[in-house]
PyMOL Python script that loads the backbone (N, CA, C, O; Angstrom):
from pymol import cmd

cmd.read_pdbstr("""\
ATOM      1  N   UNK A   1       0.705  15.039  -2.724  1.00  0.00           N
ATOM      2  CA  UNK A   1       1.786  15.295  -1.821  1.00  0.00           C
ATOM      3  C   UNK A   1       1.553  15.112  -0.867  1.00  0.00           C
ATOM      4  O   UNK A   1       0.502  15.464  -0.333  1.00  0.00           O
ATOM      5  N   UNK A   2       2.843  14.240  -0.109  1.00  0.00           N
ATOM      6  CA  UNK A   2       2.849  13.587   1.369  1.00  0.00           C
ATOM      7  C   UNK A   2       3.538  14.561   2.072  1.00  0.00           C
ATOM      8  O   UNK A   2       4.693  14.957   1.912  1.00  0.00           O
ATOM      9  N   UNK A   3       2.437  15.003   3.113  1.00  0.00           N
ATOM     10  CA  UNK A   3       3.220  16.048   4.366  1.00  0.00           C
ATOM     11  C   UNK A   3       4.318  15.342   5.095  1.00  0.00           C
ATOM     12  O   UNK A   3       4.659  14.163   5.186  1.00  0.00           O
ATOM     13  N   UNK A   4       4.703  16.340   5.526  1.00  0.00           N
ATOM     14  CA  UNK A   4       6.077  16.051   6.252  1.00  0.00           C
ATOM     15  C   UNK A   4       6.299  15.613   7.628  1.00  0.00           C
ATOM     16  O   UNK A   4       5.919  16.110   8.688  1.00  0.00           O
ATOM     17  N   UNK A   5       7.009  14.559   7.376  1.00  0.00           N
ATOM     18  CA  UNK A   5       6.785  13.873   8.626  1.00  0.00           C
ATOM     19  C   UNK A   5       6.219  12.543   8.471  1.00  0.00           C
ATOM     20  O   UNK A   5       6.274  11.744   9.406  1.00  0.00           O
ATOM     21  N   UNK A   6       5.541  12.170   7.079  1.00  0.00           N
ATOM     22  CA  UNK A   6       4.642  11.120   7.281  1.00  0.00           C
ATOM     23  C   UNK A   6       5.346  10.565   5.695  1.00  0.00           C
ATOM     24  O   UNK A   6       6.038  11.262   4.952  1.00  0.00           O
ATOM     25  N   UNK A   7       4.959   9.212   5.479  1.00  0.00           N
ATOM     26  CA  UNK A   7       5.372   8.344   4.523  1.00  0.00           C
ATOM     27  C   UNK A   7       4.173   7.696   3.784  1.00  0.00           C
ATOM     28  O   UNK A   7       3.315   7.164   4.490  1.00  0.00           O
ATOM     29  N   UNK A   8       4.033   7.684   2.527  1.00  0.00           N
ATOM     30  CA  UNK A   8       3.175   7.064   1.961  1.00  0.00           C
ATOM     31  C   UNK A   8       3.005   5.480   1.681  1.00  0.00           C
ATOM     32  O   UNK A   8       3.458   5.153   0.584  1.00  0.00           O
ATOM     33  N   UNK A   9       2.465   4.465   2.417  1.00  0.00           N
ATOM     34  CA  UNK A   9       2.475   2.785   1.983  1.00  0.00           C
ATOM     35  C   UNK A   9       1.712   2.646   1.545  1.00  0.00           C
ATOM     36  O   UNK A   9       0.661   3.211   1.848  1.00  0.00           O
ATOM     37  N   UNK A  10       1.864   1.667   0.427  1.00  0.00           N
ATOM     38  CA  UNK A  10       0.814   0.872  -0.298  1.00  0.00           C
ATOM     39  C   UNK A  10       0.381  -0.507   0.061  1.00  0.00           C
ATOM     40  O   UNK A  10       1.112  -1.497   0.083  1.00  0.00           O
ATOM     41  N   UNK A  11      -0.885  -0.461   0.339  1.00  0.00           N
ATOM     42  CA  UNK A  11      -1.073  -1.721   0.397  1.00  0.00           C
ATOM     43  C   UNK A  11      -2.223  -2.912  -0.398  1.00  0.00           C
ATOM     44  O   UNK A  11      -3.007  -2.506  -1.255  1.00  0.00           O
ATOM     45  N   UNK A  12      -2.193  -4.034  -0.078  1.00  0.00           N
ATOM     46  CA  UNK A  12      -2.792  -4.729  -1.206  1.00  0.00           C
ATOM     47  C   UNK A  12      -4.228  -5.222  -0.426  1.00  0.00           C
ATOM     48  O   UNK A  12      -3.925  -5.622   0.698  1.00  0.00           O
ATOM     49  N   UNK A  13      -5.224  -5.287  -0.591  1.00  0.00           N
ATOM     50  CA  UNK A  13      -6.444  -6.068   0.199  1.00  0.00           C
ATOM     51  C   UNK A  13      -6.678  -7.044  -0.507  1.00  0.00           C
ATOM     52  O   UNK A  13      -6.557  -6.609  -1.652  1.00  0.00           O
ATOM     53  N   UNK A  14      -6.940  -8.103  -0.563  1.00  0.00           N
ATOM     54  CA  UNK A  14      -7.618  -9.335  -0.701  1.00  0.00           C
ATOM     55  C   UNK A  14      -8.859  -9.718  -0.445  1.00  0.00           C
ATOM     56  O   UNK A  14      -9.625  -8.880   0.030  1.00  0.00           O
ATOM     57  N   UNK A  15      -9.352 -11.142  -0.718  1.00  0.00           N
ATOM     58  CA  UNK A  15     -10.905 -11.200  -0.408  1.00  0.00           C
ATOM     59  C   UNK A  15     -10.708 -11.326   0.992  1.00  0.00           C
ATOM     60  O   UNK A  15     -11.669 -11.008   1.693  1.00  0.00           O
ATOM     61  N   UNK A  16      -9.868 -11.648   1.448  1.00  0.00           N
ATOM     62  CA  UNK A  16     -10.040 -11.841   2.807  1.00  0.00           C
ATOM     63  C   UNK A  16      -9.990 -10.660   3.695  1.00  0.00           C
ATOM     64  O   UNK A  16      -9.773 -10.837   4.894  1.00  0.00           O
ATOM     65  N   UNK A  17     -10.207  -9.221   3.120  1.00  0.00           N
ATOM     66  CA  UNK A  17     -10.412  -8.178   3.917  1.00  0.00           C
ATOM     67  C   UNK A  17      -8.929  -7.456   4.594  1.00  0.00           C
ATOM     68  O   UNK A  17      -8.841  -6.290   4.981  1.00  0.00           O
ATOM     69  N   UNK A  18      -7.912  -8.407   4.612  1.00  0.00           N
ATOM     70  CA  UNK A  18      -6.932  -7.875   5.366  1.00  0.00           C
ATOM     71  C   UNK A  18      -5.776  -7.059   4.624  1.00  0.00           C
ATOM     72  O   UNK A  18      -5.386  -7.566   3.572  1.00  0.00           O
ATOM     73  N   UNK A  19      -5.246  -6.008   4.979  1.00  0.00           N
ATOM     74  CA  UNK A  19      -4.464  -5.364   4.266  1.00  0.00           C
ATOM     75  C   UNK A  19      -2.913  -5.803   4.531  1.00  0.00           C
ATOM     76  O   UNK A  19      -2.410  -5.850   5.653  1.00  0.00           O
ATOM     77  N   UNK A  20      -2.228  -6.123   3.291  1.00  0.00           N
ATOM     78  CA  UNK A  20      -0.616  -6.435   3.098  1.00  0.00           C
ATOM     79  C   UNK A  20      -0.197  -5.196   2.818  1.00  0.00           C
ATOM     80  O   UNK A  20      -0.816  -4.429   2.081  1.00  0.00           O
ATOM     81  N   UNK A  21       1.217  -4.847   3.569  1.00  0.00           N
ATOM     82  CA  UNK A  21       2.124  -3.555   3.163  1.00  0.00           C
ATOM     83  C   UNK A  21       2.735  -3.949   2.044  1.00  0.00           C
ATOM     84  O   UNK A  21       3.260  -5.061   2.099  1.00  0.00           O
ATOM     85  N   UNK A  22       2.826  -3.290   0.938  1.00  0.00           N
ATOM     86  CA  UNK A  22       3.606  -3.920  -0.570  1.00  0.00           C
ATOM     87  C   UNK A  22       4.639  -2.945  -0.485  1.00  0.00           C
ATOM     88  O   UNK A  22       5.276  -2.764  -1.523  1.00  0.00           O
ATOM     89  N   UNK A  23       5.032  -2.092   0.791  1.00  0.00           N
ATOM     90  CA  UNK A  23       6.113  -1.170   0.876  1.00  0.00           C
ATOM     91  C   UNK A  23       5.661   0.602   1.276  1.00  0.00           C
ATOM     92  O   UNK A  23       4.563   1.135   1.441  1.00  0.00           O
ATOM     93  N   UNK A  24       7.041   1.127   1.324  1.00  0.00           N
ATOM     94  CA  UNK A  24       6.672   2.660   1.829  1.00  0.00           C
ATOM     95  C   UNK A  24       7.191   3.192   0.044  1.00  0.00           C
ATOM     96  O   UNK A  24       8.152   2.793  -0.613  1.00  0.00           O
ATOM     97  N   UNK A  25       6.301   4.037  -0.259  1.00  0.00           N
ATOM     98  CA  UNK A  25       6.366   4.567  -1.786  1.00  0.00           C
ATOM     99  C   UNK A  25       7.473   5.356  -1.610  1.00  0.00           C
ATOM    100  O   UNK A  25       7.390   6.114  -0.645  1.00  0.00           O
ATOM    101  N   UNK A  26       8.754   5.420  -2.423  1.00  0.00           N
ATOM    102  CA  UNK A  26       9.688   6.216  -2.404  1.00  0.00           C
ATOM    103  C   UNK A  26       9.480   7.614  -3.098  1.00  0.00           C
ATOM    104  O   UNK A  26       8.735   7.606  -4.078  1.00  0.00           O
ATOM    105  N   UNK A  27       9.951   8.619  -2.781  1.00  0.00           N
ATOM    106  CA  UNK A  27       9.768   9.964  -3.326  1.00  0.00           C
ATOM    107  C   UNK A  27       9.736   9.748  -5.010  1.00  0.00           C
ATOM    108  O   UNK A  27       9.149  10.610  -5.664  1.00  0.00           O
ATOM    109  N   UNK A  28      10.303   8.711  -5.648  1.00  0.00           N
ATOM    110  CA  UNK A  28      10.542   8.427  -7.138  1.00  0.00           C
ATOM    111  C   UNK A  28       9.063   8.146  -7.569  1.00  0.00           C
ATOM    112  O   UNK A  28       8.728   8.227  -8.751  1.00  0.00           O
ATOM    113  N   UNK A  29       8.200   7.817  -6.581  1.00  0.00           N
ATOM    114  CA  UNK A  29       7.077   6.880  -6.786  1.00  0.00           C
ATOM    115  C   UNK A  29       7.110   5.544  -7.591  1.00  0.00           C
ATOM    116  O   UNK A  29       6.138   5.084  -8.191  1.00  0.00           O
ATOM    117  N   UNK A  30       8.304   4.997  -7.531  1.00  0.00           N
ATOM    118  CA  UNK A  30       8.256   3.882  -8.391  1.00  0.00           C
ATOM    119  C   UNK A  30       8.635   2.711  -7.333  1.00  0.00           C
ATOM    120  O   UNK A  30       9.842   2.638  -7.104  1.00  0.00           O
ATOM    121  N   UNK A  31       7.925   1.913  -6.746  1.00  0.00           N
ATOM    122  CA  UNK A  31       7.958   0.883  -5.687  1.00  0.00           C
ATOM    123  C   UNK A  31       8.185  -0.442  -6.225  1.00  0.00           C
ATOM    124  O   UNK A  31       7.187  -1.019  -6.657  1.00  0.00           O
ATOM    125  N   UNK A  32       9.521  -1.156  -6.298  1.00  0.00           N
ATOM    126  CA  UNK A  32       9.492  -2.407  -6.781  1.00  0.00           C
ATOM    127  C   UNK A  32       8.860  -3.654  -6.011  1.00  0.00           C
ATOM    128  O   UNK A  32       9.290  -4.110  -4.952  1.00  0.00           O
ATOM    129  N   UNK A  33       7.941  -4.046  -6.614  1.00  0.00           N
ATOM    130  CA  UNK A  33       7.389  -5.513  -5.705  1.00  0.00           C
ATOM    131  C   UNK A  33       8.097  -6.457  -5.309  1.00  0.00           C
ATOM    132  O   UNK A  33       8.847  -6.807  -6.220  1.00  0.00           O
ATOM    133  N   UNK A  34       8.212  -6.953  -4.539  1.00  0.00           N
ATOM    134  CA  UNK A  34       8.918  -8.206  -3.956  1.00  0.00           C
ATOM    135  C   UNK A  34       8.054  -9.598  -4.663  1.00  0.00           C
ATOM    136  O   UNK A  34       6.840  -9.762  -4.784  1.00  0.00           O
ATOM    137  N   UNK A  35       9.248 -10.530  -5.079  1.00  0.00           N
ATOM    138  CA  UNK A  35       8.503 -11.545  -5.805  1.00  0.00           C
ATOM    139  C   UNK A  35       7.472 -12.049  -4.882  1.00  0.00           C
ATOM    140  O   UNK A  35       6.401 -12.412  -5.367  1.00  0.00           O
ATOM    141  N   UNK A  36       7.664 -12.116  -3.603  1.00  0.00           N
ATOM    142  CA  UNK A  36       6.411 -12.597  -2.545  1.00  0.00           C
ATOM    143  C   UNK A  36       5.422 -12.193  -2.472  1.00  0.00           C
ATOM    144  O   UNK A  36       4.420 -12.787  -2.073  1.00  0.00           O
ATOM    145  N   UNK A  37       5.524 -10.848  -2.928  1.00  0.00           N
ATOM    146  CA  UNK A  37       4.442  -9.930  -2.848  1.00  0.00           C
ATOM    147  C   UNK A  37       3.502  -9.866  -4.390  1.00  0.00           C
ATOM    148  O   UNK A  37       2.375  -9.400  -4.555  1.00  0.00           O
ATOM    149  N   UNK A  38       4.321 -10.442  -5.289  1.00  0.00           N
ATOM    150  CA  UNK A  38       3.472 -10.038  -6.557  1.00  0.00           C
ATOM    151  C   UNK A  38       1.898 -11.026  -6.918  1.00  0.00           C
ATOM    152  O   UNK A  38       1.027 -10.722  -7.734  1.00  0.00           O
ATOM    153  N   UNK A  39       1.931 -12.021  -6.173  1.00  0.00           N
ATOM    154  CA  UNK A  39       0.596 -12.705  -6.187  1.00  0.00           C
ATOM    155  C   UNK A  39      -0.669 -11.541  -5.521  1.00  0.00           C
ATOM    156  O   UNK A  39      -1.814 -11.350  -5.932  1.00  0.00           O
ATOM    157  N   UNK A  40      -0.068 -11.014  -4.568  1.00  0.00           N
ATOM    158  CA  UNK A  40      -0.961  -9.814  -3.745  1.00  0.00           C
ATOM    159  C   UNK A  40      -1.633  -8.830  -5.011  1.00  0.00           C
ATOM    160  O   UNK A  40      -2.623  -8.120  -4.838  1.00  0.00           O
ATOM    161  N   UNK A  41      -0.795  -8.959  -6.463  1.00  0.00           N
ATOM    162  CA  UNK A  41      -1.898  -7.819  -7.559  1.00  0.00           C
ATOM    163  C   UNK A  41      -2.650  -8.814  -8.163  1.00  0.00           C
ATOM    164  O   UNK A  41      -2.506  -9.108  -9.349  1.00  0.00           O
ATOM    165  N   UNK A  42      -3.346  -9.286  -7.511  1.00  0.00           N
ATOM    166  CA  UNK A  42      -4.442 -10.204  -8.556  1.00  0.00           C
ATOM    167  C   UNK A  42      -5.546  -9.475  -8.796  1.00  0.00           C
ATOM    168  O   UNK A  42      -5.952  -8.756  -7.884  1.00  0.00           O
ATOM    169  N   UNK A  43      -6.130  -9.502  -9.832  1.00  0.00           N
ATOM    170  CA  UNK A  43      -7.467  -8.979 -10.433  1.00  0.00           C
ATOM    171  C   UNK A  43      -8.354  -9.056  -9.239  1.00  0.00           C
ATOM    172  O   UNK A  43      -8.429 -10.183  -8.749  1.00  0.00           O
ATOM    173  N   UNK A  44      -8.960  -8.229  -8.727  1.00  0.00           N
ATOM    174  CA  UNK A  44     -10.071  -7.740  -7.863  1.00  0.00           C
ATOM    175  C   UNK A  44      -9.813  -7.462  -6.614  1.00  0.00           C
ATOM    176  O   UNK A  44     -10.710  -7.202  -5.812  1.00  0.00           O
ATOM    177  N   UNK A  45      -8.386  -7.490  -6.265  1.00  0.00           N
ATOM    178  CA  UNK A  45      -7.877  -7.186  -5.205  1.00  0.00           C
ATOM    179  C   UNK A  45      -7.998  -5.717  -5.065  1.00  0.00           C
ATOM    180  O   UNK A  45      -8.301  -5.165  -6.123  1.00  0.00           O
ATOM    181  N   UNK A  46      -7.815  -4.795  -3.863  1.00  0.00           N
ATOM    182  CA  UNK A  46      -7.943  -3.744  -3.753  1.00  0.00           C
ATOM    183  C   UNK A  46      -6.546  -3.037  -3.454  1.00  0.00           C
ATOM    184  O   UNK A  46      -5.880  -3.405  -2.487  1.00  0.00           O
ATOM    185  N   UNK A  47      -6.102  -1.991  -4.317  1.00  0.00           N
ATOM    186  CA  UNK A  47      -4.704  -1.350  -3.538  1.00  0.00           C
ATOM    187  C   UNK A  47      -4.962   0.116  -2.939  1.00  0.00           C
ATOM    188  O   UNK A  47      -5.627   0.965  -3.533  1.00  0.00           O
ATOM    189  N   UNK A  48      -4.504   0.262  -1.997  1.00  0.00           N
ATOM    190  CA  UNK A  48      -4.957   1.171  -0.739  1.00  0.00           C
ATOM    191  C   UNK A  48      -3.739   1.845  -0.426  1.00  0.00           C
ATOM    192  O   UNK A  48      -2.846   1.018  -0.242  1.00  0.00           O
ATOM    193  N   UNK A  49      -3.276   3.262  -0.268  1.00  0.00           N
ATOM    194  CA  UNK A  49      -2.121   4.323   0.321  1.00  0.00           C
ATOM    195  C   UNK A  49      -2.851   4.519   1.272  1.00  0.00           C
ATOM    196  O   UNK A  49      -4.073   4.666   1.288  1.00  0.00           O
ATOM    197  N   UNK A  50      -1.960   4.530   2.270  1.00  0.00           N
ATOM    198  CA  UNK A  50      -2.384   5.081   3.499  1.00  0.00           C
ATOM    199  C   UNK A  50      -0.848   6.010   3.974  1.00  0.00           C
ATOM    200  O   UNK A  50       0.333   5.738   3.756  1.00  0.00           O
ATOM    201  N   UNK A  51      -1.525   7.247   4.737  1.00  0.00           N
ATOM    202  CA  UNK A  51      -0.156   8.357   5.153  1.00  0.00           C
ATOM    203  C   UNK A  51       0.117   7.715   6.749  1.00  0.00           C
ATOM    204  O   UNK A  51      -0.666   7.799   7.695  1.00  0.00           O
ATOM    205  N   UNK A  52       0.958   7.303   6.743  1.00  0.00           N
ATOM    206  CA  UNK A  52       2.034   6.416   7.977  1.00  0.00           C
ATOM    207  C   UNK A  52       3.305   7.332   8.437  1.00  0.00           C
ATOM    208  O   UNK A  52       3.655   8.321   7.793  1.00  0.00           O
ATOM    209  N   UNK A  53       4.037   6.828   9.784  1.00  0.00           N
ATOM    210  CA  UNK A  53       5.006   7.596  10.168  1.00  0.00           C
ATOM    211  C   UNK A  53       6.090   7.353   9.608  1.00  0.00           C
ATOM    212  O   UNK A  53       6.077   6.177   9.246  1.00  0.00           O
ATOM    213  N   UNK A  54       7.251   7.972   9.282  1.00  0.00           N
ATOM    214  CA  UNK A  54       8.574   7.817   8.392  1.00  0.00           C
ATOM    215  C   UNK A  54       8.954   6.059   8.438  1.00  0.00           C
ATOM    216  O   UNK A  54       9.035   5.446   9.503  1.00  0.00           O
ATOM    217  N   UNK A  55       9.123   5.531   7.319  1.00  0.00           N
ATOM    218  CA  UNK A  55       9.596   4.147   7.319  1.00  0.00           C
ATOM    219  C   UNK A  55       8.191   2.968   7.416  1.00  0.00           C
ATOM    220  O   UNK A  55       8.423   1.774   7.608  1.00  0.00           O
ATOM    221  N   UNK A  56       6.971   3.415   7.280  1.00  0.00           N
ATOM    222  CA  UNK A  56       5.606   2.917   7.636  1.00  0.00           C
ATOM    223  C   UNK A  56       5.410   2.518   8.446  1.00  0.00           C
ATOM    224  O   UNK A  56       6.164   2.521   9.419  1.00  0.00           O
ATOM    225  N   UNK A  57       4.231   1.967   8.387  1.00  0.00           N
ATOM    226  CA  UNK A  57       2.969   1.661   9.910  1.00  0.00           C
ATOM    227  C   UNK A  57       4.377   0.659  10.615  1.00  0.00           C
ATOM    228  O   UNK A  57       5.235  -0.076  10.126  1.00  0.00           O
ATOM    229  N   UNK A  58       4.053   1.085  11.889  1.00  0.00           N
ATOM    230  CA  UNK A  58       4.857   0.433  13.081  1.00  0.00           C
ATOM    231  C   UNK A  58       4.049  -1.207  13.622  1.00  0.00           C
ATOM    232  O   UNK A  58       4.496  -2.122  14.314  1.00  0.00           O
ATOM    233  N   UNK A  59       2.884  -1.043  13.024  1.00  0.00           N
ATOM    234  CA  UNK A  59       2.271  -2.311  13.488  1.00  0.00           C
ATOM    235  C   UNK A  59       1.796  -3.380  12.285  1.00  0.00           C
ATOM    236  O   UNK A  59       1.260  -4.433  12.629  1.00  0.00           O
ATOM    237  N   UNK A  60       1.968  -3.135  11.124  1.00  0.00           N
ATOM    238  CA  UNK A  60       1.765  -4.012   9.943  1.00  0.00           C
ATOM    239  C   UNK A  60       0.595  -4.041   9.349  1.00  0.00           C
ATOM    240  O   UNK A  60       0.259  -4.813   8.451  1.00  0.00           O
ATOM    241  N   UNK A  61      -0.264  -2.902  10.019  1.00  0.00           N
ATOM    242  CA  UNK A  61      -1.599  -2.470   9.515  1.00  0.00           C
ATOM    243  C   UNK A  61      -1.407  -1.100   9.265  1.00  0.00           C
ATOM    244  O   UNK A  61      -0.408  -0.560   9.739  1.00  0.00           O
ATOM    245  N   UNK A  62      -2.394  -0.305   8.438  1.00  0.00           N
ATOM    246  CA  UNK A  62      -2.636   0.984   8.476  1.00  0.00           C
ATOM    247  C   UNK A  62      -3.236   1.373   9.557  1.00  0.00           C
ATOM    248  O   UNK A  62      -4.360   1.057   9.945  1.00  0.00           O
ATOM    249  N   UNK A  63      -2.249   2.269  10.186  1.00  0.00           N
ATOM    250  CA  UNK A  63      -2.672   2.907  11.357  1.00  0.00           C
ATOM    251  C   UNK A  63      -3.072   4.787  10.803  1.00  0.00           C
ATOM    252  O   UNK A  63      -3.655   5.463  11.651  1.00  0.00           O
ATOM    253  N   UNK A  64      -2.784   5.358   9.657  1.00  0.00           N
ATOM    254  CA  UNK A  64      -3.036   6.504   9.432  1.00  0.00           C
ATOM    255  C   UNK A  64      -4.322   6.587   8.405  1.00  0.00           C
ATOM    256  O   UNK A  64      -5.076   5.681   8.050  1.00  0.00           O
ATOM    257  N   UNK A  65      -4.315   7.762   8.104  1.00  0.00           N
ATOM    258  CA  UNK A  65      -5.772   8.039   7.147  1.00  0.00           C
ATOM    259  C   UNK A  65      -5.457   7.165   5.850  1.00  0.00           C
ATOM    260  O   UNK A  65      -4.293   7.067   5.460  1.00  0.00           O
ATOM    261  N   UNK A  66      -6.556   6.502   5.157  1.00  0.00           N
ATOM    262  CA  UNK A  66      -6.523   6.095   3.795  1.00  0.00           C
ATOM    263  C   UNK A  66      -6.523   7.242   2.718  1.00  0.00           C
ATOM    264  O   UNK A  66      -7.373   8.130   2.662  1.00  0.00           O
ATOM    265  N   UNK A  67      -5.447   7.098   1.870  1.00  0.00           N
ATOM    266  CA  UNK A  67      -5.927   8.717   1.013  1.00  0.00           C
ATOM    267  C   UNK A  67      -6.109   8.382  -0.389  1.00  0.00           C
ATOM    268  O   UNK A  67      -6.387   9.275  -1.190  1.00  0.00           O
ATOM    269  N   UNK A  68      -5.938   6.815  -0.863  1.00  0.00           N
ATOM    270  CA  UNK A  68      -6.771   6.699  -2.162  1.00  0.00           C
ATOM    271  C   UNK A  68      -6.914   5.197  -2.343  1.00  0.00           C
ATOM    272  O   UNK A  68      -6.047   4.522  -1.788  1.00  0.00           O
ATOM    273  N   UNK A  69      -7.658   4.692  -2.881  1.00  0.00           N
ATOM    274  CA  UNK A  69      -7.888   3.378  -3.079  1.00  0.00           C
ATOM    275  C   UNK A  69      -8.322   2.762  -4.725  1.00  0.00           C
ATOM    276  O   UNK A  69      -8.756   3.622  -5.492  1.00  0.00           O
ATOM    277  N   UNK A  70      -8.248   1.771  -5.095  1.00  0.00           N
ATOM    278  CA  UNK A  70      -8.708   1.297  -6.457  1.00  0.00           C
ATOM    279  C   UNK A  70      -8.590  -0.454  -6.221  1.00  0.00           C
ATOM    280  O   UNK A  70      -8.003  -1.177  -5.417  1.00  0.00           O
ATOM    281  N   UNK A  71      -9.410  -0.645  -7.287  1.00  0.00           N
ATOM    282  CA  UNK A  71      -9.534  -2.137  -7.503  1.00  0.00           C
ATOM    283  C   UNK A  71      -8.613  -2.523  -8.616  1.00  0.00           C
ATOM    284  O   UNK A  71      -8.545  -1.875  -9.661  1.00  0.00           O
ATOM    285  N   UNK A  72      -7.829  -3.710  -8.343  1.00  0.00           N
ATOM    286  CA  UNK A  72      -7.150  -4.173  -9.867  1.00  0.00           C
ATOM    287  C   UNK A  72      -7.838  -4.669 -10.965  1.00  0.00           C
ATOM    288  O   UNK A  72      -8.655  -5.555 -10.716  1.00  0.00           O
ATOM    289  N   UNK A  73      -7.710  -4.317 -12.118  1.00  0.00           N
ATOM    290  CA  UNK A  73      -8.718  -4.916 -13.051  1.00  0.00           C
ATOM    291  C   UNK A  73      -7.817  -5.512 -14.326  1.00  0.00           C
ATOM    292  O   UNK A  73      -6.853  -4.851 -14.714  1.00  0.00           O
ATOM    293  N   UNK A  74      -8.168  -6.818 -14.984  1.00  0.00           N
ATOM    294  CA  UNK A  74      -7.238  -6.750 -16.108  1.00  0.00           C
ATOM    295  C   UNK A  74      -7.689  -5.994 -17.194  1.00  0.00           C
ATOM    296  O   UNK A  74      -8.826  -5.525 -17.238  1.00  0.00           O
ATOM    297  N   UNK A  75      -6.803  -5.845 -18.121  1.00  0.00           N
ATOM    298  CA  UNK A  75      -6.816  -5.116 -19.376  1.00  0.00           C
ATOM    299  C   UNK A  75      -7.455  -5.745 -20.591  1.00  0.00           C
ATOM    300  O   UNK A  75      -7.474  -5.138 -21.662  1.00  0.00           O
TER     301      UNK A  75
END
""", "prot")
cmd.dss("prot")
cmd.show_as("cartoon", "prot")
cmd.util.cbc("prot")
cmd.orient("prot")
């Protein structure tokens, strides 16, 4: 559960180690990925969720604690 006054933001981290925002997770927990960001869902990339101010990170990088991570693997 996301604490009051915070937003869960989804990030993709590729081999360059730089987090790229995929957007703020809506309450429904379904986040449409923009076409321009779909290449960031490559096998081996890491997905991370951070807790940010409402509306997402003000800096373009995670500013709050990372509460979940996982590697993308092919099935």
